[in-house]
N, C-alpha and C positions, 0 to 999 in steps of 0.2 A: 486574232479569232481562228481558229483551230481548225480542219476540215478534219474530214471521218470518211473512210471508204468502209467500214463495219462499222459500229458499237458495239461490243463484247458487253456480256452483265456487267463486270467489274468498271464500268466503262458509263453508266446507263444516269447515271446523280448526276458526275459533271456534264454532260450528254445536256438532261435536261435543266440543270446551269444556263447554262450558254444557252436554249434555246429561253427559257423564261427573259435572260435578259434582253436577246433580242426584239421580244414584243416589247420590250418598253423603243422600240425602233421603227415598226411595220406588223403586219400582217405576214402570215404566212398564210398562202395559198397551194393548191393543186398542181398542178400540170398542165392539167385541160382550163385551169385559170389563166394562165401564163399563155398555153396559144391561143388561148384567144382576149388573152388582151395586147400582146405582140402581132396580132394581124388583122383585128382593128385598128378602125381612126382617131378612135377617142383617145384624149391625151388620160398619159397615165399619171395620176395624183395621187400621191404616197407611195410610200416604200412597201418592200414586198419581197418575203423571204418563202421562194418554195425545196420543199427537199427532201431529193432523192439520194434513190438509191441505188451499186450494183444487183444489186436481187431485187424478185418480184418483188411487186405492184404491194400484196398479200406484205410482203416485210415488213415494208414502209407500212405498210396502216399498223403494225401488230406494235412496230417498235412507239407512231405516236403514241399508242392509243396506254401503252408504259413510260408516258411523258410526259402522257396529261397533255399534249398539245392538242387547238383546233383547226383545222382551215377554214381562213375568211370564208364568209358567201357573199 
């Protein structure tokens, strides 16, 4: 799986394709959900992915909307 430090405009279609592929194996969750899962005593049942970028949460939300991937809730 490629690692993206930043997703440039010309990389969005490949990035989206890879995210859609990952959705076949698990749910995308927010960093807050990750924290809740890891600090709780509840066993993890499932596979989860969390998108995180070096830039702001605003950038993550913008990119999320551009590739049409939503977090599981």
